[in-house]
Structure formats: C-alpha cells, structure tokens
Backbone bond lengths (Angstrom), bond angles and torsions (degrees), N, CA, C in turn:
res aa  C-N    CA-C-N  psi(-1)  N-CA   C-N-CA  omega(-1)  CA-C   N-CA-C  phi
1 M - - - 1.454 - - 1.520 108.85 -
2 S 1.331 116.79 134.90 1.455 120.27 -179.23 1.519 111.00 -77.96
3 A 1.304 115.18 158.17 1.447 120.51 177.75 1.528 110.33 -70.49
4 V 1.330 114.39 157.25 1.452 117.47 177.97 1.520 108.79 -73.17
5 G 1.304 115.56 126.86 1.443 121.81 177.75 1.506 109.45 -144.83
6 R 1.292 117.87 172.94 1.447 121.94 179.03 1.527 108.27 -87.76
7 S 1.305 116.80 116.23 1.478 122.87 177.71 1.522 108.13 -92.85
8 V 1.302 117.26 133.23 1.461 122.41 179.69 1.525 108.08 -115.71
9 G 1.323 116.13 129.26 1.444 121.57 -178.66 1.524 113.30 -73.22
10 F 1.331 113.85 -176.61 1.473 122.23 -178.07 1.506 110.72 -96.30
11 D 1.333 114.14 168.63 1.470 120.89 172.16 1.510 108.87 -69.84
12 P 1.326 117.67 154.18 1.438 120.45 176.88 1.547 111.12 -65.83
13 V 1.311 115.17 149.83 1.466 122.20 173.83 1.536 105.41 -108.87
14 V 1.303 116.43 95.40 1.484 122.83 -175.87 1.505 109.60 -149.24
15 D 1.300 115.73 164.46 1.464 123.02 167.05 1.512 108.80 -153.35
16 D 1.329 118.30 -172.51 1.452 119.20 -173.17 1.532 113.04 -72.95
17 R 1.320 117.04 -3.70 1.488 121.34 176.21 1.523 112.36 -95.50
18 T 1.328 118.17 -4.54 1.467 120.32 -174.64 1.520 111.67 -62.49
19 R 1.336 114.39 118.16 1.465 121.88 178.83 1.523 111.49 -104.76
20 I 1.340 116.22 -29.23 1.446 122.26 179.11 1.528 108.08 -124.69
21 L 1.322 117.05 125.93 1.448 121.04 175.95 1.527 107.23 -111.37
22 I 1.336 116.17 116.84 1.461 121.41 179.36 1.519 107.35 -96.86
23 L 1.324 116.02 122.92 1.438 122.40 -176.46 1.529 110.89 -113.78
24 G 1.312 115.38 121.99 1.464 120.42 171.19 1.503 109.02 -93.11
25 S 1.320 116.91 -171.35 1.462 120.25 178.44 1.513 109.81 -86.16
26 L 1.340 117.13 -66.60 1.461 124.79 -177.51 1.526 105.77 -161.27
27 P 1.351 119.24 136.31 1.459 119.39 179.40 1.526 112.86 -56.63
28 G 1.331 116.13 140.47 1.436 121.55 177.36 1.518 111.32 -80.48
29 D 1.350 114.78 179.46 1.466 120.30 -176.84 1.529 113.55 -54.90
30 A 1.333 116.98 -46.65 1.480 119.77 -178.02 1.540 110.91 -62.57
31 S 1.309 116.23 -39.67 1.468 119.87 179.64 1.527 110.68 -68.56
32 L 1.325 116.43 -43.85 1.457 119.69 179.24 1.510 111.28 -62.47
33 K 1.327 116.89 -41.99 1.465 121.15 -179.94 1.527 110.77 -64.63
34 A 1.326 117.85 -40.00 1.467 122.37 179.24 1.512 114.11 -83.50
35 A 1.359 116.96 -11.92 1.470 123.36 -173.56 1.518 110.50 55.34
36 Q 1.348 114.60 44.93 1.466 121.25 179.72 1.530 110.14 -141.53
37 Y 1.316 116.02 138.40 1.455 120.19 172.76 1.549 108.99 -61.52
38 Y 1.320 115.76 136.06 1.485 123.46 173.05 1.513 113.03 53.06
39 A 1.352 115.85 50.40 1.458 121.16 -177.66 1.530 114.37 -83.30
40 H 1.317 117.97 -16.22 1.473 119.18 -179.56 1.514 108.27 -61.87
41 P 1.331 118.73 128.87 1.488 120.16 -174.09 1.538 113.28 -63.21
42 R 1.334 118.91 -20.94 1.465 119.76 179.95 1.518 112.70 -96.56
43 N 1.326 118.35 -2.90 1.456 120.81 177.29 1.520 107.81 -69.63
44 G 1.312 116.76 133.54 1.443 121.03 -175.80 1.523 116.02 -85.59
45 F 1.345 117.30 4.77 1.441 118.37 -173.87 1.522 114.07 -57.34
46 W 1.314 117.56 -52.14 1.477 120.59 -174.87 1.536 111.25 -64.98
47 P 1.347 120.08 -42.52 1.480 118.11 174.48 1.539 112.23 -64.46
48 L 1.340 117.23 -37.85 1.462 119.97 179.92 1.516 112.43 -64.52
49 I 1.305 117.56 -50.78 1.468 120.75 -177.46 1.520 110.17 -72.74
50 G 1.315 117.45 -35.13 1.477 120.23 176.40 1.529 111.29 -62.78
51 G 1.323 116.67 -42.78 1.456 121.07 178.11 1.529 110.63 -61.87
52 L 1.307 116.51 -42.04 1.448 122.35 -179.59 1.534 111.01 -64.08
53 L 1.342 115.68 -39.74 1.466 119.87 -178.32 1.529 113.33 -88.00
54 G 1.349 116.72 -6.99 1.455 120.26 -179.92 1.519 112.11 73.26
55 E 1.329 116.05 30.81 1.486 120.48 -179.15 1.539 109.81 -132.27
56 G 1.292 115.76 143.76 1.460 121.20 176.96 1.529 111.09 -83.71
57 L 1.305 116.40 71.79 1.459 121.42 -173.66 1.521 113.13 -66.86
58 T 1.315 116.76 -32.16 1.458 120.92 -175.66 1.526 112.87 -58.02
59 A 1.328 116.70 -32.15 1.477 120.82 -179.39 1.502 114.65 -80.46
60 L 1.321 116.92 -10.99 1.469 120.74 -176.40 1.532 111.64 -85.46
61 P 1.317 117.88 152.51 1.474 119.95 169.70 1.525 109.17 -61.14
62 Y 1.325 115.94 152.94 1.456 121.93 -172.56 1.519 112.99 -53.02
63 E 1.314 118.45 -49.64 1.464 121.29 -176.82 1.531 111.28 -60.85
64 Q 1.329 117.66 -35.07 1.466 120.99 176.89 1.521 110.58 -70.70
65 R 1.305 117.70 -34.21 1.482 119.97 174.91 1.517 110.20 -59.42
66 L 1.341 115.40 -46.24 1.458 119.39 179.33 1.526 111.96 -63.84
67 D 1.326 115.59 -40.36 1.479 119.38 176.71 1.515 110.94 -59.72
68 R 1.338 117.39 -42.92 1.466 121.23 -179.93 1.528 111.55 -66.37
69 L 1.324 117.02 -38.18 1.466 119.68 176.46 1.521 109.55 -60.66
70 R 1.314 116.29 -51.20 1.477 120.32 -178.67 1.536 110.50 -59.29
71 A 1.320 117.44 -40.34 1.457 121.56 179.69 1.526 112.14 -61.39
72 H 1.328 116.59 -29.38 1.479 122.55 178.10 1.520 112.20 -92.63
73 G 1.325 117.92 3.60 1.452 120.33 178.66 1.529 114.11 79.90
74 V 1.320 116.81 23.47 1.476 122.03 -179.45 1.529 109.63 -108.38
75 G 1.327 115.13 129.53 1.452 121.52 177.10 1.506 111.51 -117.40
76 L 1.332 115.89 161.16 1.471 122.63 -179.46 1.524 110.19 -130.33
77 W 1.302 114.53 144.25 1.476 121.17 168.46 1.517 106.56 -167.44
78 D 1.335 114.97 -171.11 1.460 121.47 179.08 1.526 109.73 -132.55
79 V 1.331 115.68 154.13 1.464 119.68 -179.69 1.525 111.64 -79.66
80 I 1.342 117.41 -18.68 1.471 121.44 179.84 1.544 107.64 -110.15
81 A 1.340 115.49 125.61 1.453 120.68 177.26 1.512 111.27 -76.59
82 S 1.341 116.05 -39.31 1.449 121.31 177.74 1.516 109.34 -159.56
83 A 1.317 116.49 158.86 1.467 121.95 179.66 1.507 109.81 -166.45
84 E 1.304 116.11 162.10 1.457 121.19 169.93 1.514 107.44 -86.03
85 R 1.336 116.01 134.49 1.471 118.74 179.39 1.503 110.09 -161.04
86 S 1.302 115.32 135.80 1.458 122.06 171.10 1.538 106.01 -102.86
87 G 1.326 115.85 120.48 1.462 119.20 -177.54 1.522 111.71 84.42
88 S 1.345 116.73 -157.65 1.453 121.10 -174.06 1.531 114.48 -117.80
89 L 1.320 118.34 -6.26 1.468 120.00 -174.99 1.513 111.28 -73.92
90 D 1.330 116.33 140.02 1.476 121.90 177.53 1.528 109.44 -59.77
91 A 1.309 117.69 -34.17 1.481 120.65 -178.00 1.533 111.95 -63.08
92 A 1.329 117.76 -18.76 1.466 121.15 -179.00 1.533 112.81 -91.62
93 I 1.318 117.85 -0.79 1.469 121.84 -179.03 1.516 109.92 -70.67
94 R 1.322 115.21 130.03 1.467 122.70 177.33 1.534 109.18 -132.84
95 S 1.308 115.80 149.00 1.476 123.01 177.00 1.532 112.19 51.19
96 P 1.346 117.67 54.24 1.468 119.02 179.96 1.517 112.28 -71.06
97 E 1.324 113.84 142.95 1.473 121.47 171.13 1.521 106.34 -108.15
98 A 1.313 116.67 123.63 1.463 121.71 -175.34 1.530 111.15 -69.75
99 A 1.323 115.25 143.92 1.456 121.54 172.35 1.540 108.09 -77.43
100 D 1.309 116.60 157.49 1.482 120.81 -179.75 1.520 110.19 -81.90
101 L 1.332 115.64 69.79 1.458 120.59 -179.69 1.516 111.74 -61.57
102 R 1.325 115.19 -43.14 1.470 119.09 -177.61 1.524 110.03 -59.78
103 G 1.329 117.69 -45.20 1.453 120.62 179.61 1.532 111.95 -62.02
104 L 1.321 116.17 -43.99 1.463 119.36 -179.10 1.516 111.03 -65.69
105 I 1.327 117.30 -46.53 1.460 120.54 -177.47 1.531 110.59 -61.56
106 T 1.316 117.53 -38.34 1.459 121.95 178.12 1.523 110.79 -61.42
107 A 1.347 117.55 -31.41 1.452 122.45 -176.60 1.537 113.32 -86.91
108 L 1.335 118.34 3.00 1.464 120.43 -176.84 1.550 108.29 -112.11
109 P 1.319 117.83 93.92 1.471 120.72 -174.22 1.528 114.86 -66.62
110 A 1.310 119.35 -25.55 1.466 121.09 -177.46 1.531 112.40 -94.86
111 L 1.318 117.66 -0.91 1.476 121.34 -173.82 1.543 112.37 -60.43
112 R 1.342 115.46 130.21 1.462 121.22 178.61 1.508 112.94 -122.88
113 A 1.346 117.20 -19.07 1.481 119.24 -178.40 1.518 109.85 -150.89
114 V 1.335 114.54 141.82 1.436 123.58 169.10 1.530 106.78 -113.79
115 A 1.317 116.59 120.57 1.464 121.10 -177.18 1.514 108.55 -112.72
116 F 1.319 116.02 127.93 1.466 121.60 -178.56 1.520 108.54 -96.25
117 N 1.336 116.27 119.91 1.455 123.08 -178.20 1.554 106.98 -87.89
118 G 1.334 115.38 84.84 1.469 120.85 177.76 1.508 114.31 109.31
119 G 1.330 114.38 163.73 1.460 121.73 -173.63 1.516 114.50 -65.97
120 L 1.320 118.26 -42.97 1.473 118.87 -179.91 1.512 110.85 -66.95
121 A 1.326 116.85 -41.89 1.462 119.48 177.59 1.539 110.51 -58.66
122 A 1.327 116.29 -42.13 1.450 119.86 179.38 1.528 111.98 -66.01
123 K 1.311 116.53 -45.04 1.475 120.97 -178.89 1.522 111.12 -60.91
124 L 1.326 116.36 -50.93 1.464 120.25 -178.18 1.532 112.03 -72.59
125 G 1.317 115.96 -41.61 1.462 119.91 -179.09 1.514 112.57 -63.59
126 R 1.312 117.78 -43.34 1.461 121.30 177.73 1.519 110.83 -64.47
127 R 1.339 117.26 -35.66 1.464 120.69 177.01 1.527 110.20 -64.42
128 I 1.346 116.52 -45.02 1.465 120.44 -179.80 1.513 111.88 -62.91
129 L 1.319 116.40 -37.53 1.465 121.96 -174.09 1.530 112.75 -92.52
130 A 1.324 118.36 1.85 1.462 121.11 -178.63 1.524 110.15 -61.81
131 D 1.336 114.96 152.19 1.464 121.31 175.37 1.516 113.16 59.82
132 R 1.319 115.92 43.38 1.462 120.49 177.33 1.514 108.85 -121.13
133 P 1.345 117.89 89.63 1.449 120.30 -179.88 1.520 113.36 -60.80
134 D 1.330 118.67 -25.59 1.466 121.64 -179.82 1.519 111.72 -73.71
135 L 1.329 118.02 -5.57 1.462 120.63 178.27 1.530 112.21 -88.26
136 G 1.326 117.20 7.47 1.474 120.76 -179.02 1.507 113.13 -53.40
137 R 1.298 117.16 -30.22 1.502 121.48 -179.51 1.521 112.13 -79.46
138 V 1.326 117.44 -8.27 1.466 120.79 -173.25 1.528 110.81 -113.63
139 A 1.328 117.08 122.62 1.459 121.45 175.69 1.515 110.19 -79.00
140 L 1.325 117.80 140.53 1.458 123.05 174.85 1.519 107.43 -107.13
141 I 1.352 116.30 123.69 1.461 121.71 -172.18 1.499 110.02 -126.54
142 D 1.325 116.86 126.19 1.471 122.31 175.97 1.524 109.17 -92.77
143 L 1.333 116.46 126.56 1.447 122.38 179.91 1.512 110.64 -117.03
144 P 1.343 118.01 150.85 1.454 118.52 171.27 1.522 109.47 -65.22
145 S 1.316 116.76 142.94 1.447 121.43 -177.39 1.531 111.62 -60.33
146 S 1.326 114.93 140.53 1.461 120.55 174.90 1.535 111.88 -78.80
147 S 1.323 116.71 -6.54 1.463 122.20 -179.33 1.514 112.41 -63.19
148 P 1.336 117.38 145.15 1.473 119.86 175.17 1.526 111.24 -66.73
149 A 1.334 117.84 -17.37 1.476 120.41 177.97 1.534 111.43 -71.51
150 H 1.327 117.12 -20.47 1.471 121.64 177.35 1.526 106.40 -90.85
151 A 1.319 114.56 97.84 1.468 121.79 -165.28 1.531 114.69 -83.72
152 I 1.312 117.75 62.64 1.455 120.96 165.46 1.515 105.20 -121.38
153 S 1.316 116.43 160.15 1.445 119.99 -174.37 1.526 111.63 -66.84
154 L 1.326 114.80 154.45 1.462 120.99 177.98 1.529 109.67 -61.57
155 S 1.302 118.20 -35.67 1.479 120.29 179.47 1.530 111.07 -66.96
156 A 1.345 117.54 -37.52 1.457 120.13 176.69 1.547 109.96 -67.91
157 K 1.312 116.92 -39.49 1.450 119.18 175.49 1.526 110.80 -62.30
158 A 1.342 116.34 -42.83 1.462 120.48 -178.95 1.520 111.38 -60.95
159 E 1.314 118.91 -34.78 1.473 121.55 177.96 1.530 109.39 -62.02
160 S 1.322 117.47 -43.16 1.463 121.31 178.55 1.527 111.14 -68.86
161 W 1.313 115.87 -42.94 1.480 120.38 -178.30 1.532 111.89 -67.34
162 A 1.304 118.83 -18.24 1.468 121.48 -176.50 1.537 111.52 -60.26
163 I 1.334 118.72 -25.00 1.466 120.93 179.51 1.518 111.65 -58.89
164 L 1.321 118.35 -24.77 1.455 120.74 179.68 1.529 111.83 -63.85
165 G 1.318 116.96 -24.52 1.457 121.00 177.99 1.535 112.82 -59.22
166 D 1.333 116.84 -27.26 1.467 120.20 177.58 1.509 113.87 -65.71
167 F 1.331 116.63 -17.42 1.471 120.15 -175.57 1.526 114.04 -110.31
168 L 1.346 116.02 1.12 1.459 119.82 177.81 1.498 111.01 -74.67
169 P 1.342 118.67 152.31 1.455 119.99 175.40 1.514 110.85 -63.31
170 E 1.290 116.97 151.68 1.474 120.57 -178.48 1.495 111.29 -84.59
C-alpha cells in the first residue's frame, strides 16, 4: 500500500468540439504513474468508449486515443483536482479539492452531456454543478464506474454507457 500523499489530477482533454465530457473522480496510482487517463490495464474505460465509438482504441498509442476521443466530440477530466489518498480506491480519498467544472463547462460551446464515471464522481460533480440554470442545455448522466473495483461485467457497464451514443455528433 502506498503512503498517503496529495494526488494531483490531469489537465482536461477537451476542445471546442467537445459534446460529451466524461468525468472521473481522480486518477489512480497506475494512471498517475503513467501520466495517462485510465492507465490501469483492467480498467474498462478504453474498451467501453472504444466500443461506443466503433474504434479499437485500446490498441492505439495514448496520444492517438486522445485524438480519436476529441475527433468524436468526447472529452475527459475529473471532478477532483487534488486530494490526499493512499492507493487508488475512491473510498480512500481525503481532503478533496474540487476541479473548476463550472469554468470548463462554460468554455465548451458544443457540450451536450456531462457523464460521471462512477458514484463518487456523480456525487461530487452533481454537488459542484448544483443550482446552475445555464446548464439546462447539458444532460447530467450517472454511469457505472469503469474501474475494476466496480464488480459488474463489462457488458453490463456497456449497456449503461450506450446512452452516450445519443449525444455523439452524427
């Protein structure tokens, strides 16, 4: 088990075409070590989003994965900018500092949906975005976590994640 330290998340992966913003909680140890979103080999994120987009993203180098996400109007970020945490589990997060979700969302003119990847992301993200009448154009969607710690099958997760297809560009 790693010592408790302050984990700092990554910059958002977005551009002016971003229609769907997928928000996790905070990158885990494997992701932080690799400096890549969803780097843990058992995390289902890349197979889930690749299946939704009809692309084999898992086989691509990381930067090409991000390019393909942006090309499809999909962005990534986290609801927590930094926190104290030992290990990678959301349950171990202490003293979280919220990311500036409001600022980012305001800067994304094509945004149609914010999808929360997991329960903690949804809980904190919805709290951050509460009382925002200008978000009427943006759907808030709770998804089952792509983490291997969330023990439901990848196919069951994919059924829930399929709703994101409604917000992709045609």
